[in-house]
C-alpha positions in Angstrom: 0.0 0.0 0.0 1.3 3.5 -0.9 1.8 5.8 2.0 -1.5 7.5 2.8 -3.2 5.8 -0.1 -5.9 4.9 2.4 -6.5 6.4 5.8 -8.8 5.1 8.5 -11.5 6.8 10.5 -12.3 4.8 13.6 -15.6 5.4 15.4 -15.0 5.1 19.1 -17.5 7.3 20.8 -20.1 4.7 21.7 -21.5 4.3 25.2 -22.1 0.6 25.0 -25.0 0.8 27.5 -25.8 -2.9 27.1 -22.5 -3.6 29.0 -24.1 -1.9 31.9 -21.7 -1.0 34.8 -18.6 -1.8 32.7 -19.2 1.3 30.6 -20.5 3.6 33.4 -17.3 5.6 33.4 -15.6 4.6 30.2 -16.4 4.2 26.5 -17.1 0.7 25.2 -13.9 0.6 23.0 -11.9 1.2 26.2 -13.3 -1.8 28.0 -10.7 -4.4 28.8 -10.7 -7.8 27.0 -8.4 -10.8 27.0 -6.3 -9.9 30.0 -4.0 -7.2 28.6 -6.0 -5.7 25.8 -8.8 -3.1 25.4 -11.4 -3.6 22.7 -10.0 -0.7 20.6 -6.6 -2.6 20.4 -8.0 -4.9 17.8 -9.0 -2.3 15.2 -5.8 -0.3 15.8 -3.7 -3.4 15.4 -5.5 -4.3 12.3 -4.7 -0.9 10.8 -1.0 -1.2 11.8 -0.7 -4.7 10.4 -2.4 -3.6 7.2 0.0 -0.8 6.5 -2.5 2.0 7.3 -0.4 4.5 9.2 -2.9 7.4 9.6 -5.9 6.8 11.8 -8.4 9.3 13.1 -10.1 8.1 16.3 -13.5 9.8 16.8 -14.4 9.9 20.5 -17.3 11.3 22.4 -18.6 9.4 25.4 -16.4 9.3 28.5 -13.2 9.8 26.4 -10.5 10.4 29.1 -9.3 6.8 29.6 -9.4 6.2 25.8 -7.5 9.4 25.1 -4.8 8.6 27.6 -4.5 5.0 26.6 -4.0 5.8 22.9 -1.4 8.4 23.8 1.1 8.9 20.9 0.1 5.7 19.1 3.6 4.2 19.6 2.2 0.9 21.1 0.7 0.1 17.7 3.6 1.6 15.6 1.2 4.5 14.7 3.5 7.4 15.5 5.1 8.0 12.2 6.3 11.5 11.2 3.9 11.7 8.2 1.0 10.0 9.8 0.0 8.6 13.2 -3.1 8.1 15.4 -5.2 11.2 16.2 -8.0 11.6 18.7 -10.8 13.6 17.2 -13.5 14.7 19.8 -16.5 16.9 19.0 -15.4 20.6 18.9 -17.0 24.0 18.7 -16.7 26.4 15.7 -17.7 30.0 15.2 -21.3 28.8 14.7 -21.3 26.7 17.9 -20.8 23.1 18.7 -22.7 19.9 19.6 -22.2 16.2 20.0 -21.9 14.0 16.9 -25.4 13.3 15.7 -24.6 10.0 14.0 -21.8 8.0 12.4 -21.9 9.9 9.2 -22.1 13.3 11.0 -19.0 12.3 13.0 -17.0 11.9 9.7 -18.6 14.9 8.1 -17.4 17.2 11.0 -13.9 16.0 10.4 -13.6 16.5 6.7 -10.8 18.9 7.4 -8.8 16.0 8.8 -9.5 14.1 5.5 -8.2 17.1 3.6 -5.0 17.4 5.6 -4.2 13.7 5.2 -5.3 13.6 1.6 -5.9 10.0 0.4 -7.6 8.3 -2.4 -9.5 6.0 -0.2 -11.1 6.2 3.3 -11.6 3.2 5.6 -14.3 3.6 8.2 -14.3 1.3 11.2 -16.0 0.7 14.4 -13.8 0.6 17.5 -15.8 -2.0 19.4 -15.5 -5.3 17.6 -13.2 -8.3 18.0 -11.6 -9.6 14.8 -8.4 -9.9 12.9 -8.5 -8.6 9.4 -6.0 -7.5 6.7 -7.6 -4.4 5.2 -5.2 -4.5 2.3 -7.2 -7.4 0.9 -10.4 -5.5 1.1 -8.8 -2.4 -0.6 -7.4 -4.6 -3.4 -11.0 -6.0 -4.0 -12.3 -2.4 -3.9 -9.9 -1.3 -6.6 -10.4 -4.4 -8.8 -14.2 -4.0 -8.8 -14.0 -0.2 -9.5 -16.2 0.3 -6.4 -17.3 3.6 -5.1 -18.0 1.9 -1.8 -17.1 -1.5 -0.5 -18.9 -3.1 2.5 -17.3 -5.9 4.5 -19.9 -8.7 5.1 -20.0 -12.1 6.6 -22.6 -14.9 6.6 -24.5 -15.1 9.9 -27.1 -17.7 11.0 -30.4 -17.1 9.4 -32.2 -16.9 12.8 -29.8 -14.0 13.7 -29.9 -12.1 10.4 -32.7 -9.7 11.6 -30.2 -8.2 14.2 -28.0 -6.8 11.4 -27.9 -4.6 8.4 -28.5 -7.2 5.7 -26.9 -7.0 2.2 -28.4 -8.6 -0.9 -25.7 -9.0 -3.6 -25.5 -10.6 -7.1 -23.1 -13.3 -8.0 -20.4 -10.7 -8.7 -20.7 -9.2 -5.3 -22.5 -6.1 -6.5 -24.9 -4.8 -3.8 -28.5 -4.7 -5.1 -30.3 -4.2 -1.7 -29.5 -3.0 1.8 -32.0 -3.4 4.6 -31.4 -2.3 8.2 -32.4 -5.1 10.6 -35.2 -6.6 8.4 -38.0 -8.6 10.1 -37.9 -11.1 7.2 -34.4 -11.1 5.7 -33.9 -12.3 2.2 -30.1 -12.8 2.7 -27.8 -13.8 5.5 -24.9 -11.5 4.5 -24.5 -9.1 7.4 -22.7 -5.8 7.2 -19.8 -5.7 9.6 -19.8 -1.9 9.8 -16.5 -1.8 7.9 -16.5 0.4 4.8 -14.0 1.5 2.2 -15.1 4.6 0.3 -13.4 6.3 -2.7 -12.8 9.6 -1.0 -14.6 11.9 -3.5 -17.8 9.8 -3.3 -17.6 9.9 0.5 -17.1 13.7 0.7 -20.0 14.4 -1.7 -22.3 12.0 0.1 -21.5 13.5 3.6 -22.0 17.1 2.4 -25.4 16.3 0.9 -26.5 14.3 4.0 -25.5 17.2 6.3 -28.2 19.4 4.9 -31.0 16.7 5.0 -33.1 17.6 8.0 -34.9 14.2 7.8 -31.6 12.2 8.0 -30.3 10.3 11.0 -26.8 11.0 9.6 -26.0 7.3 9.8 -24.1 5.2 7.3 -26.4 2.2 7.5 -29.7 4.1 7.6 -28.9 7.0 5.2 -25.6 7.0 3.3 -25.6 3.5 1.9 -29.3 3.4 0.8 -28.9 6.8 -0.9 -25.8 5.8 -2.8 -27.5 2.6 -3.8 -30.6 4.5 -5.1 -28.2 6.8 -7.1 -26.8 3.7 -8.9 -23.3 4.0 -7.5 -20.9 1.0 -7.7 -21.4 -0.7 -4.3 -19.7 -4.0 -3.7 -19.3 -6.5 -0.9 -16.1 -7.9 0.5 -16.9 -11.2 2.1 -15.0 -12.0 5.3 -14.8 -15.5 6.7 -12.8 -15.2 9.9 -13.8 -14.6 13.5 -15.8 -11.4 14.2 -17.7 -10.6 17.4 -19.6 -7.7 19.0 -19.3 -8.3 22.7 -22.0 -5.7 23.3 -23.8 -7.5 26.1 -22.7 -9.0 29.4 -23.5 -12.6 28.3 -21.7 -12.2 25.0 -18.7 -10.6 26.7 -18.4 -13.4 29.3 -19.0 -16.2 26.8 -16.4 -14.8 24.4 -13.9 -14.3 27.2 -14.3 -17.9 28.4 -13.9 -19.2 24.8 -10.3 -17.8 24.9 -9.5 -20.6 27.4 -10.6 -23.4 25.0 -7.9 -25.9 23.8 -8.5 -24.6 20.2 -10.0 -21.1 20.6 -11.9 -19.6 17.6 -10.2 -16.2 18.4 -6.4 -16.5 18.7 -4.8 -13.6 20.5 -1.1 -14.5 20.0 -0.7 -14.9 16.2 2.9 -13.8 15.6 2.2 -13.3 11.8 -0.6 -10.7 12.6 -0.1 -9.7 16.2 -2.4 -7.7 18.4 -0.7 -4.9 20.2 -1.7 -2.9 23.3 -0.5 -0.2 25.6 -0.4 -2.6 28.5 3.1 -4.0 28.1 4.6 -1.8 30.9 3.6 -4.0 33.8 5.9 -6.3 35.7 5.5 -10.1 35.6 2.8 -11.9 37.5 3.5 -12.9 41.1 2.3 -16.4 41.8 2.3 -17.5 45.5 3.7 -20.8 46.6 0.3 -22.1 47.5 -1.6 -20.7 44.5 -3.7 -23.1 42.5 -4.1 -22.0 38.8 -5.8 -24.1 36.2 -6.9 -23.4 32.6 -6.6 -19.6 33.1 -5.1 -16.5 31.5 -3.2 -14.4 34.0 -1.9 -11.1 32.7 1.2 -9.1 33.8 1.0 -7.3 37.1 -1.3 -9.8 38.7 -0.8 -11.1 42.3 -2.2 -14.5 42.9 -2.0 -16.4 46.2 -5.4 -18.2 46.0 -7.3 -20.5 43.6 -8.0 -19.5 40.0 -9.8 -22.0 37.7 -11.0 -21.4 34.2 -10.8 -17.6 34.5 -9.2 -14.5 33.1 -7.2 -12.1 35.3 -6.5 -8.8 33.6 -3.5 -6.6 34.4 -2.9 -5.8 38.0 -5.8 -8.0 39.3 -5.2 -9.8 42.6 -6.5 -12.9 44.3 -5.6 -13.2 48.0 -4.8 -16.3 50.0 -7.8 -18.6 50.5 -9.8 -16.8 47.8 -11.4 -18.8 45.0 -12.1 -17.5 41.5 -13.9 -19.8 39.0 -15.4 -19.2 35.5 -14.9 -15.5 35.9 -13.3 -12.4 34.4 -11.4 -9.9 36.5 -10.8 -6.6 34.8 -7.7 -4.4 35.5 -7.0 -3.8 39.2 -9.9 -6.0 40.4 -9.2 -7.5 43.9 -10.6 -10.6 45.5 -9.8 -10.5 49.2 -8.8 -13.3 51.5 -11.3 -16.2 51.7 -13.7 -14.6 49.2 -15.4 -16.6 46.5 -16.1 -15.4 42.9 -18.0 -17.7 40.6 -19.3 -17.1 37.1 -18.9 -13.3 37.4 -17.3 -10.3 35.9 -15.5 -7.8 38.2 -15.0 -4.3 36.7 -11.9 -2.3 36.9 -10.6 -1.8 40.4 -13.7 -3.6 41.8 -13.3 -5.3 45.2 -15.0 -8.4 46.7 -14.4 -8.1 50.4 -12.9 -10.9 52.6 -15.2 -13.8 53.2 -17.9 -12.8 50.7 -19.3 -15.0 47.9 -20.1 -13.2 44.6 -21.9 -15.1 41.9 -23.9 -18.3 42.1 -22.3 -20.5 39.5 -25.7 -22.0 38.5 -25.9 -23.0 34.9 -29.0 -20.9 34.2 -28.0 -18.0 36.4 -27.2 -14.6 34.9 -23.6 -13.5 34.9 -22.9 -11.7 38.2 -21.5 -8.2 37.5 -19.6 -5.8 39.8 -19.1 -2.4 38.2 -15.9 -0.4 37.9 -14.6 0.8 41.3 -17.5 -0.9 43.1 -17.1 -2.8 46.4 -19.0 -5.9 47.3 -19.4 -6.6 51.0 -22.2 -9.2 50.9 -25.9 -9.0 50.5 -27.8 -8.6 47.2 -25.8 -9.0 44.0 
């Protein structure tokens, strides 16, 4: 890929309200996952591994942790002199200011950034999905098809198709229909929310959409259907790898636990296409002489003197002597005190389960017990 042939705009302003207490104080893309990562790491690493060295990160909801985490972009090798990673929050102009009104509006209000880092193509991403993808392959397909817009899609089970934006395409991959969350889908090709636009098409579409008072200023609801109606060249790029939106507590817990399988569907440590993070500064784990750890992922900075079975301990988490953690996820800084028991639960960042308490039931049909960021559990109702 030529330098700045394609730049990325990464939408990372989502609240992620379905993750409940985990996003009470931080944006969804900043939520920890897999021990040492945050969800945004996967999109940023994909960009770096795909040779895309200029990335605009559009933030909005609770941006402080995300801003400080991204820092200079050096952790993902995105700190080059002629590119880099840039945090782009909403800002005021001489006519006032307001929050981004939709995904398309967020990009529209940063057209100046697109002008500064002039490129032929613009890759638009969501910062809250888990997947490994080489965007160079999608760009190659975009150019070969002569596309104005390419939409990355994947096949989903038919009974889940109504949850997604559904693409109907001909045998050449040309999009002939796009339906947002149809009640009766006629295709099981789901949009992944990953788009490559030829820049001139994108800019024109965003400017026109900005003056439409009836628009939601959203790519799926407005931009794509309008381009399709205008007869523009819209094509699919079919992806067959792992892709997951861990947007609910059950999905987050289930996907986290799947990392502990003997042959996990989502591999974190592929040396050919590595995931990078800004969490490599922590010291090694401390494992006590009487600690009992089985089938678990224990990140750097953890302090373990108790029992940890089939669980994930994120950076700086700690399990004291006599404590038991099973089938659970401890986010950064979470602390299980002496003789406490945590079963089938998620503990948020810097959450504490006090000594002697039991948190989570472990019953097969029970909901995942959730303790929010910085919350303390001292017994009683969960």
